[in-house]
N, C-alpha and C positions, 0 to 999 in steps of 0.2 A: 489537074492533080487533086486527088483526095487525100485526106489525112485521117488515119485511124488512131485514136488516143485511148490508152489504158491508164487511168489515173484514179487512185493510186494502185501500185502493184501490191497484192495482198500476201499475207503470211510470210512477211519478211520484217526485219527491224528497220524502222525509219520510214521515210516517204520518198517514193520515186515514181516516175511515170514512163510509159513507152509510147512513142509515136511511130506509126508505119505509114509511109507515103505510097499511095497507089495512083496509077494512071487511070484513064477513062475505061480501060478494060480490066481493071482491078489487078493489074500486074504490079508487083512490088518494085518501086524505084529505089527506096532507101528506108532505113529504120534507125531509131536512136533510143538508147536507154538513158533517160535524164535523171540526174540527182538534183532535186529542186530546193534542198535545204542548204543554208550556210550558217555554220555555228561559231567559227572564229576562235577556236581554242588556241591556235598558234599565236594569236595576237594578245588575247586578254590575260594569258599567263605571264606575259612580260611584266617585269617589275616586281614580281613576287619572289620571296626568298627561295633558293633552290630546293630546300628541304620540304617545301610545301608541294612540289610537283607530284610525287607519288600519290598524294591524297587528292589533289585537284583533278588530275587528268583522268582518274578512274570514273569521274562523272561523265566522261564521254559515253559510257555504256552501262546499261543495267544488267546485261547478260554476261559480258566478258570484262568487268571492271578489274578483275585480278590480273588480266593480261596487261592492261595499261599500267596498273599499279607496279607490276614487276618490271616491265620494260623501262618505266621511269626510274624505278629504284636502281636498276643496273646502270643507268646513265648517271644517276646521282652518286652511286658508289665510286665511279671514276672521278667525279668532281672532288670527292674527299680522298682520292688517291689510291683507290682499290680496283683491281680487275676482278672478274668473277671468281677466279681461282684463289684470290687472296682472302676471301671470306672464310670464316671458320667452317668446318665440315657440318656441324649442327645447323648453322644458319643456312648453308647451301641446301641441305636436305629438307629443312622445314619449308623453305621457299619452293622447292620442287614439289613437295607434297601438296602445298597450296595450289600450285600450278596444275598438277595432275587432277586434283579435285575440280578445278575450274574447267579444264578441258572435258572431263567426264560428264559433268552436269550440262554443259553447253551442247555437247554432241547428243546427249540423250534428249534434250529439249528439241533440238532441230529435227532429229529423226522421228521421234514418236509423235510430237505435236504438230510439226510443220510439213514434213516430207511424207510421212506414212499415209496420210489420207489420199494422196494422188496414187501411191503404189497399190494400196489395198482396194480402192474403189474405182480407179481408172480416171483418166484426165477428163472424160466426158460426163462423169457423175454430176449429179445436181449439187450446186454449192451448199445447199442446206445439209447435205450429207458429207460433203468433202471437207471435214474438219475434225478436230480432236474429239468433239462430242460424238460424232459418228463412229470414230474408232472405239471409243469407250463403250458404245452401245453394242456394236457388232463383234468387237474383239476385246472383251473386258480384261482377259488375262494379259494380253499384250500391253494394253493401256496401263494396267496396274503396275506391271514391271517397269514400264517407262517412267511412271511417276516416282516409283521408289528408287530407281537408279538415279534420277535427277536429284532426289532428296539426299541420297548418300553423298553425292558430290557437294551439294550445298552445305551439308553438315560438316564436311571436311573444312570448307571455307569458314563456316561460323566458328568452329573450334579454334582455328588458327588466327583468324582476322577479327573475331568478335561479332561479326554480322555476316549474313549470307550475301548481302549486297553493300558495297562501299565500306567495307571494314578496313582495318589498318593492321598490317603485319610487318612489312619491310620498312626499315629506317636506314639512314645513311650508314653503310658498313655492316649491315646484318639484319636481324629481326629483333622485335622488342620483347618476345617471351618464348619460352620453351613449351613443349607439349608435356602434359602430366601423364602419369601412368593410368590414371582414371580415364582421361580423354582417349588414350590409345586403346585401352580395353573396350571402350564404347564401340569402336569400329571393328575390333577383332572378334568379340564374343559378347553381344548384347541382345537382350530380348526387345529392346526399344526399336531397333532398326535392323534390317537384314545385314549380315556380316559382309566383310570384304570378299570372303570366299563365294558368297551368293552373287556378288557383283561380277566376279570372274565367270561363274557358271552362266549367269544370265547373258553376259556379253557373248559367250560362246553360242548360246541358243539363238540370239538374234542374228549372229553371223550365219548360222545354219539356215535361218529363215531367208536371209537375203541371197544366199547361194542358191537355194531352191527357187526363189523368185526369179533369179537370173536364168536359171535353167529353163523355166517355163516361158519367160518373156524376153529371151535374149535377142530376138530379131529387132524389137523396139529399142531395148536398152543399148544395143551395139551401134545403132545408127542415129538415134535421136540426139540432135545438137552435138554430133561428133565432128570435130574439125581439128586440124593440126595447130599446135601451139607450143611455146616454150613452157618450162616448169621450173619454179624457183622455191627454195627453202633452205633451212639450216640442216647441216649434218654434223654428226659427232666429230670433234677435232682429231680423234685418235684413229677411228676405224670407218668413218663415213656412214655410220648407222643413223637411223632415225633419231633426231634430236629436237626437243621442244623448248628447252630452257636456254642453253648456251652452246653455240657451235659456229661453224664457218658457213658462209654463203655459197651455195652451189646452184647452178642452173644448167639445164639441158634443153636442146631443141626438140622438135617433134619426132626426130629420128634417134634421139638418145645421145647426140654429140654434145660434149661439154661446151657450154658457152660462158660459164663463170666457174672457175676451178678452185673451189674451197678457199675463198679469200676471207680474211678476218672480218668479222662484222663491223669493226670500227672503221674499216676502209670503204664503207658503202658509197660514200660521196664520189669516189674515184670511178664508180661504175654505173651510177644511176642518174638519170635525168627525169623530169616530169613535164609532159606535154599538157596543154590546156585546150579546151574547146569552148566556144561561146554558148553552147546549148546545155552545159552541165557545170555544176560547181565542183564535181569530182575530177581530180587530175588523172593523167594517164602516164604512170611510170614505165620506163623502159631502160634496157641496157644501152648505155651511151655508145659503146663501140659497135653495136649492131644497128643503131638508129631506130627511129620511131616505128617504122613499118614492120621490122623484123624482130625488134628487141623486147616486145611485151611478153609477159609470162603469166600463166596461171599460178596461184598460190593456194594453200589449203591442203586438206587430206589427200586428194588425188595427186597433187604435185609432190607432196612429201613422200608418198609411197613410190612414186616414179623415180625420184632422185636418189633415195637412200640405198645403201649397199646391204642393209639388213636391219633387223630389229633385235634388241638385246634380250627381250623376254621370249621364252620358248613358244608359248601358245600363239602370241601375235606373229612371231616369225613364221610359224607353220602356216598361218592364214595368209601372210604376205606372199609366200611362195605359191599358194593356190591362186591368189589374185593375179600374180604375175604370169602364171601359166595360161590365163585367159587370152593373153596377147603374145604367147610364146616368148615371154621374157622381154618383149619390146615395150617401148613407151606407150602408155595407155592414154589416148586422146579422146576418150568417150565420156562426155559430161556426166551421164547418169551413173557411171561407176564411182562418182564421188561419194555416194551414200555407202557403198560397200567399203571404200577406203576409210570413211569416217568411223564405221563400226569396228574395223581393225584397230584404229587408234583408241577407241574406247576400251577394247580388250587390253591393249598395251598399257593404258593409264591405270586400269584396275590392277594389273600385275605389278606395276611400279609402285602404286599406293601400298599394296601388301608388303612389298620388299622394304619400303621406307618405314612403315608402321612397325615392323619387327626389328628395326635398327635402333639400338639404344642411344645413338648419337642425338636423336631428337629429344631425349630427356635431359640433355646436358645444359648447363648454364653458360657455356662458352659461346656467346651469341654475337659479339661485336668485335670489329677490328678498326684500326685507324691507319691512315696513310698521310701522304703529303698533298696538300691542296692543289687542285688543277682548275683551269678555267673552262673546261669543255668536257662533256660526257655524252657517250652514245650507248644506248641500250637497245638490243634487238632480241626479240623473242618470237616463238611460234605461237600465235594466238589460235583459237579454234578455227578461225577462218583463213589463217595464213600468216605470212611474215609481217611482223609489226615493228616499226622503227620509231624510236624516240631519240631526239638529238637536242641537246641544250648547251647554250653558252652563258656564262655568268660573268659579272664584273667583280671588282675588288671589294664591293660592298655586299656580296653574296646575292645580288639580284639577277634574275634571269633576263638576259638581254636578247636572246634569240631562241626560238623553239621551232623545230621542224618535225612534223609527224607524218609518216606514211603508213596508214592503217591497211589492214589486209584487204578490205574491200576496194581500196584504191588500186592496189596491184591487180585486182580482178576486174577493174572497170572495162578494159578492152576485151577480155574474155567474155564478160557478160554481154557486151554489145555484139560480139561475134555470135553468141548463143541466140540473141534476139534476131539477128539477121538470118540465122539458119532457119528458125521457125517461120519467119516471115516469108522466106523464099521457098521453103519446102512444105509448109502447111497452109499458109494464107494466100499465097501467090495465085492469082487468077480465079479465085473463088467468087461466085456471084453473091454468096451470103456469108457473113461473118458470124460464126456460132460461138456460144459460150465456151464450148470445148476447145475451139481454136485459140481463143484468147487465154484460156487457162494454160495451154501449152507454152505460151510465151512466158507465163509466170513460172511454170514447172522448170523451164530452162534456167531462169534466174535463180529460183529457190535452191537449185542443186549447189550453188555456191554459198548458200546460207549467208547472204549479204547483210551487213550491218550498215544500212545506208546513211544513218546519222550517227553511228556508234551509239545508239540509244537502246530502248527496250524492245523486246519482241512484241509484235502485235498478235494477240490471240483472237480467234473467232473470225468473223467476216467483216472486212473493212468495206466502206462504200466504194463503188466503182462507177465511174462515168466514162462512157464511150461516145465519142463524137466523130461524125464524118463531115469533113470540110472540103469543099471543091477548090479548084485552082484559083478562084477569085476570093477565097476566104469566106465563102458563105456556108453557114451551117445547113446541111441538107438532111441529116438524120442524127438522132441522139437516143441513147439508152442509159438507164440508171438502174443500179441495184443497191 
């Protein structure tokens, strides 16, 4: 038995590695996607006052700290006796604006910085070219818009939370400050940054780009790492539409059959279990009534577009219908379509930011509510990478006694392993020589999920990669480094 090792996986957040086991004829026997970090947030947050949770847990991530901040805040709201709908309308809208800004900037970062090099230059392109610098050199206008779109989302975050990364906005029962007229006008009509209307137009342009790209490269995009799976996410409680901040949990199988029928997010414990494997620190969530083998789901943009009944903003809804037509309205199990779905969500977030920015509620001082103290709180939100769950229990001295976090990439653990297996079996299997392009295709399949392996920061540029071939006796027979 030989073992091919990719360590670390590049252009993702955090650190992970892939091992592919080959027999003497280079046939794939098995493959694994390992998460090699252990951070222990669920343990070291114990003993802290519950109101510190929204500030502390956002240190899980430098790219989606707002998602952790808001998921924890929703849970802490329940501990002070408030459900999401009990907050004042101004507080709800300011939190949603913050969340849409977060989604917008994170999606822009992933597509323009991390995913586009593979799409623009091809999976076999030289690593020295296959990066954001290469994009800036050969496609300067595209790169410029990507940078400015990410900046816009970051400026929304800075305005509301005080900082682009690890700021503070949500507090138990609401938010700590309103938005000023000056701040609002900065995004609507300012010479310092492109306006929200520009963000909408640019989002439409990049969706047109990806549609044209699919038309040219559909044979590869339709088949690469395509495999049946379940899909999980939140939907609007009233109409089943796309929901990113507060909704019911819905899941469907690969054929579109409902496997989780719009259950309240606070009931998640009745429906989910987490499996473990000795070769990874990342757990494997699944629907308990379906079991480990059949109950796993993809989460994130592709899953959210698959499960929702519509999108409330007109431009994004139009694009959703075009996207759905690619599979004749059926569930889309094609991994590479995640990028297209992600761009539709960017357009939706831009439309929603414009709607909220024109809403005078965000100028109000009615920001806080109070309720009756509880001992437990659950907050679920749709982070850029998928469904994010925060669950806290507290004692009578206000100290956190239990914390359970199921982050988006944890839900995608099994799907990413399935993607690695697909590439191993369809690209590497039986080949006499392992090329750089083959190895990159493993990473392309993983990158489609925009994984946050440590819930830490994005890694830009080229990370070192070590590839080792080990025989069945454990002897190193070949090694390459870059």
